[in-house]
C-alpha positions as a printed NumPy array, in Angstrom:
array([[-13.523,  -7.365,  11.683],
       [-11.155,  -7.359,  14.488],
       [-10.286,  -4.311,  16.597],
       [ -7.288,  -2.615,  14.958],
       [ -7.605,  -4.477,  11.849],
       [ -8.384,  -2.323,   8.794],
       [-11.093,  -2.879,   5.908],
       [-11.92 ,  -1.152,   2.207],
       [-15.535,  -0.449,   2.519],
       [-17.131,  -0.128,  -1.07 ],
       [-20.548,   1.514,  -2.075],
       [-22.364,   1.739,  -5.302],
       [-24.273,   5.16 ,  -6.139],
       [-26.769,   4.375,  -8.945],
       [-29.878,   6.389, -10.86 ],
       [-32.952,   5.1  , -11.377],
       [-32.144,   2.903, -14.11 ],
       [-29.759,   1.569, -12.202],
       [-26.352,   3.423, -14.21 ],
       [-23.845,   4.236, -12.182],
       [-23.133,   8.076, -10.778],
       [-19.807,   8.76 , -11.773],
       [-17.295,  11.411,  -9.95 ],
       [-19.478,  12.545,  -7.627],
       [-18.665,  12.511,  -3.725],
       [-19.918,   9.887,  -1.045],
       [-19.697,  10.307,   2.406],
       [-18.798,   7.177,   4.897],
       [-18.789,   7.118,   8.403],
       [-17.574,   4.666,  11.422],
       [-19.227,   5.663,  14.791],
       [-16.304,   3.616,  16.718],
       [-18.435,   4.65 ,  20.414],
       [-15.418,   7.146,  21.29 ],
       [-15.959,  10.594,  19.282],
       [-12.144,  10.827,  19.41 ],
       [-11.645,   8.285,  17.133],
       [-14.562,   7.428,  14.598],
       [-13.494,   7.053,  11.156],
       [-14.587,   9.128,   8.231],
       [-13.389,   9.112,   4.688],
       [-10.603,  10.276,   4.088],
       [-11.922,  12.968,   6.201],
       [-15.395,  14.667,   6.721],
       [-14.406,  17.953,   4.795],
       [-13.604,  15.799,   1.779],
       [-15.418,  12.716,   0.78 ],
       [-14.328,   9.984,  -1.684],
       [-15.185,  10.59 ,  -5.609],
       [-16.87 ,   7.575,  -7.402],
       [-15.163,   5.745, -10.384],
       [-16.462,   5.248, -13.721],
       [-19.138,   2.546, -12.655],
       [-20.361,   4.722,  -9.443],
       [-18.381,   3.008,  -6.287],
       [-16.961,   4.665,  -3.919],
       [-14.349,   3.28 ,  -1.473],
       [-12.989,   3.93 ,   1.529],
       [-10.72 ,   2.295,   4.251],
       [-11.225,   2.497,   7.826],
       [ -9.174,   0.622,  10.887],
       [-10.612,   0.364,  14.235],
       [ -7.791,   1.082,  16.259],
       [-10.018,   3.671,  18.101],
       [-12.44 ,   1.248,  18.877],
       [-13.902,   1.233,  22.811],
       [-13.889,  -1.79 ,  24.712],
       [-17.398,  -1.227,  25.616],
       [-17.954,  -1.17 ,  22.008],
       [-16.598,  -4.727,  20.861],
       [-19.253,  -7.346,  20.191],
       [-21.869,  -4.533,  19.555],
       [-22.191,  -3.462,  15.948],
       [-20.58 ,  -0.15 ,  15.404],
       [-22.663,   1.94 ,  12.853],
       [-21.695,   2.621,   9.341],
       [-23.126,   5.927,   7.443],
       [-22.657,   6.179,   3.776],
       [-24.401,   9.521,   1.974],
       [-24.514,  11.291,  -1.045],
       [-25.27 ,  14.95 ,  -0.48 ],
       [-27.147,  14.972,  -4.028],
       [-27.07 ,  17.613,  -6.633],
       [-29.334,  19.332,  -9.124],
       [-29.648,  16.343, -11.026],
       [-29.921,  13.692,  -8.038],
       [-31.898,  13.582,  -5.103],
       [-29.534,  12.586,  -1.786],
       [-29.834,   9.412,  -0.512],
       [-28.248,   7.875,   2.523],
       [-28.134,   4.444,   4.283],
       [-27.042,   2.953,   7.75 ],
       [-25.463,  -0.214,   8.305],
       [-23.746,  -1.954,  11.083],
       [-20.33 ,  -3.911,  11.72 ],
       [-19.067,  -6.01 ,  14.17 ],
       [-16.314,  -5.145,  15.953],
       [-14.36 ,  -8.332,  17.468],
       [-11.817,  -8.437,  20.277],
       [ -8.167,  -8.896,  18.49 ],
       [ -7.127, -12.578,  18.016],
       [ -4.369, -14.266,  20.219],
       [ -2.319, -17.018,  19.694],
       [ -0.246, -19.057,  22.545],
       [  3.496, -20.936,  21.93 ],
       [  4.169, -23.778,  24.275],
       [  7.313, -23.611,  25.728],
       [  7.734, -26.074,  28.3  ],
       [  8.124, -30.092,  28.258],
       [  5.806, -33.09 ,  27.139],
       [  7.416, -35.014,  29.469],
       [  5.831, -35.026,  33.113],
       [  7.568, -37.375,  35.525],
       [  5.355, -38.804,  38.096],
       [  6.418, -37.522,  41.76 ],
       [  8.574, -34.741,  40.18 ],
       [  8.118, -30.703,  39.902],
       [  7.173, -29.17 ,  36.559],
       [  8.015, -25.724,  35.513],
       [  5.733, -24.911,  32.552],
       [  5.911, -21.613,  29.764],
       [  4.101, -20.166,  27.414],
       [  3.688, -16.932,  25.086],
       [  0.297, -15.27 ,  24.086],
       [  0.505, -12.973,  21.778],
       [ -1.494, -10.989,  18.993],
       [ -1.101,  -9.924,  15.635],
       [ -1.59 ,  -6.203,  17.225],
       [  0.474,  -3.111,  19.468],
       [ -2.092,  -4.546,  22.357],
       [ -0.363,  -7.383,  23.88 ],
       [ -1.962,  -9.056,  26.901],
       [  0.726,  -8.175,  29.435],
       [ -0.737,  -9.166,  33.471],
       [ -3.512, -10.825,  32.606],
       [ -4.295, -14.647,  33.198],
       [ -2.932, -17.932,  31.4  ],
       [ -4.088, -21.478,  33.221],
       [ -2.095, -24.094,  32.48 ],
       [ -4.359, -27.368,  33.308],
       [ -2.582, -31.39 ,  33.078],
       [ -5.219, -34.45 ,  32.735],
       [ -4.299, -37.959,  32.533],
       [ -6.942, -40.747,  33.294],
       [ -9.393, -39.021,  35.963],
       [ -6.254, -36.87 ,  37.02 ],
       [ -6.195, -33.229,  36.894],
       [ -3.391, -30.893,  38.102],
       [ -3.066, -26.88 ,  37.194],
       [ -1.562, -23.728,  37.606],
       [ -2.419, -20.051,  37.272],
       [  0.314, -17.633,  35.46 ],
       [  0.155, -13.912,  35.378],
       [  1.543, -12.987,  31.859],
       [  4.52 , -10.529,  31.667],
       [  4.234,  -8.871,  28.79 ],
       [  3.762, -11.529,  26.705],
       [  5.381, -14.572,  28.481],
       [  3.9  , -16.786,  31.381],
       [  5.182, -19.64 ,  33.288],
       [  3.682, -21.653,  36.468],
       [  5.137, -24.626,  38.517],
       [  3.255, -27.87 ,  39.874],
       [  5.506, -29.002,  42.62 ],
       [  4.78 , -32.514,  43.316],
       [  2.901, -34.31 ,  39.681],
       [  0.41 , -36.782,  40.669],
       [ -1.   , -38.305,  37.1  ],
       [ -1.873, -41.514,  35.861],
       [  1.053, -42.756,  33.941],
       [  0.503, -42.581,  29.842],
       [ -0.462, -40.146,  27.53 ],
       [ -2.224, -37.091,  28.927],
       [ -3.463, -33.397,  27.655],
       [ -1.894, -29.986,  28.601],
       [ -4.056, -27.648,  27.999],
       [ -3.573, -23.686,  28.488],
       [ -6.013, -21.428,  28.629],
       [ -6.375, -17.261,  28.142],
       [ -9.023, -16.004,  28.517],
       [-10.307, -12.226,  27.124],
       [ -8.984,  -9.386,  28.757],
       [ -9.605,  -6.079,  27.383],
       [ -9.848,  -5.786,  23.539],
       [ -8.034,  -9.134,  23.142],
       [ -9.558, -12.458,  22.392],
       [ -9.248, -15.464,  24.873],
       [ -7.748, -18.82 ,  23.167],
       [ -6.96 , -22.003,  23.774],
       [ -4.039, -24.567,  23.534],
       [ -4.391, -28.378,  23.333],
       [ -1.189, -30.913,  23.394],
       [ -0.804, -34.371,  24.009],
       [  2.162, -35.291,  26.641],
       [  3.347, -38.422,  28.241],
       [  3.135, -38.668,  32.042],
       [  6.173, -41.307,  32.639],
       [  7.131, -43.258,  36.289],
       [  9.339, -40.789,  38.799],
       [ 12.347, -42.045,  39.661]])
């Protein structure tokens, strides 16, 4: 699951015959690599109760994940303390926490005039509270065997840079915009067809 996302975890507690054990407390814990932000459901002192089918559920989010925990398994721990009728049980699993997805929106021209300058612009956004301010975005133009590029630094979510003298083969070319992974935001790439025309 992506960092900053939430998910519902479910576990079923059964007896030795496979029948669900109802109305008993089950503990969920998610180790996010940050002692101050680890998740418990609903908290460490109030376990969630199983329903009539023995199913317990827990909603967790990963906002407190540490950057070092990304792309590494986060420990998931589920336990039942037992009772006079049933023995205690515990299991450990892992969940992969992935960087938050990003989206690139191009805001510049699609026609480039050979021998002229051009300014390209794009927004890079995510659906979380974290935005890619101060990260790099690379704009690359290719037509035939010719290639030109420039690099911009994002100001909050916006980036722009210029090529002062377009020197590309005339015809249909390709614009590639790349955002490299930064902090807890995933890399993204956008490729568009563009036209290179004769200057004048």
